[in-house]
C-alpha positions as CSV (number, residue, x, y, z in Angstrom):
1,M,30.4,20.0,-18.8
2,T,26.3,19.8,-18.8
3,D,24.0,16.5,-18.1
4,D,22.4,15.8,-21.3
5,K,18.7,15.9,-19.8
6,A,17.1,13.3,-22.1
7,P,15.2,10.4,-20.5
8,T,16.8,7.0,-20.6
9,H,14.5,4.7,-19.0
10,V,10.7,4.3,-19.1
11,A,9.0,3.9,-15.7
12,Y,6.0,0.9,-15.0
13,A,4.0,-0.1,-12.1
14,K,1.7,-2.9,-12.3
15,K,-1.8,-2.8,-12.6
16,W,-3.7,-4.7,-10.8
17,L,-6.7,-6.6,-12.3
18,T,-7.2,-9.2,-9.8
19,K,-5.4,-10.8,-6.9
20,K,-3.3,-12.5,-9.3
21,Q,-3.0,-11.2,-12.5
22,F,-1.7,-7.8,-13.6
23,I,-0.9,-5.5,-16.6
24,W,2.8,-2.7,-17.1
25,L,1.6,0.4,-17.3
26,E,3.7,2.9,-18.4
27,I,3.6,6.1,-15.9
28,G,6.4,8.4,-16.9
29,K,10.2,8.5,-17.6
30,G,13.7,8.3,-15.9
31,R,17.0,9.4,-16.2
32,L,20.7,8.3,-15.2
33,D,23.1,11.1,-14.5
34,H,27.1,11.3,-14.8
35,D,27.4,11.0,-10.7
36,G,25.1,8.3,-10.7
37,I,22.1,9.7,-9.3
38,F,18.8,8.0,-11.0
39,Q,15.8,10.6,-11.3
40,G,12.5,9.6,-12.1
41,F,9.6,11.7,-13.1
42,L,6.2,10.7,-13.3
43,D,3.6,11.9,-14.7
44,R,0.6,9.5,-14.1
45,L,-0.4,6.7,-11.3
46,P,-2.3,3.8,-11.7
47,V,-5.5,4.0,-10.0
48,G,-6.0,1.9,-7.2
49,G,-3.9,-1.1,-6.5
50,F,-0.6,0.9,-6.4
51,N,1.4,-0.3,-3.6
52,G,4.4,2.4,-5.0
53,Y,6.6,0.2,-6.9
54,M,8.2,0.9,-10.0
55,Y,9.9,-0.4,-12.9
56,F,12.5,1.4,-15.2
57,A,13.2,-0.4,-18.1
58,P,15.7,1.1,-20.4
59,I,14.1,2.2,-23.7
60,G,13.4,0.3,-26.1
61,A,13.2,-2.8,-23.8
62,N,9.8,-4.3,-22.3
63,P,9.3,-4.9,-18.7
64,P,9.4,-8.4,-17.6
65,E,6.3,-11.0,-18.8
66,S,4.5,-11.9,-15.9
67,E,4.4,-15.4,-15.3
68,P,1.2,-17.8,-16.6
69,E,-1.0,-18.8,-13.9
70,R,-0.9,-22.4,-13.0
71,P,-3.9,-24.0,-12.8
72,E,-5.2,-25.2,-9.4
73,N,-5.2,-28.8,-9.5
74,A,-2.2,-29.4,-12.1
75,L,0.5,-30.8,-8.8
76,N,-2.7,-33.6,-8.7
77,E,-3.1,-34.9,-11.7
78,D,-2.7,-38.4,-11.5
79,G,-4.7,-38.7,-8.1
80,G,-1.9,-38.2,-5.5
């Protein structure tokens, strides 16, 4: 019996825009074999700021949303 070679996941990497802001960039595909081994196939990488972290989301699902940035003075609005 042979494995289905069709990809089951999409690979994403964080492309950093600033120190705190990033976007998810699609960088390849991947699939899970019948014996539990995951294989990733990367076809591009972000320029600058890539630390090697990749997120594999099932096809049709999106990567996690980035948390909104809090204003600097949000903790001390009442002056205390």
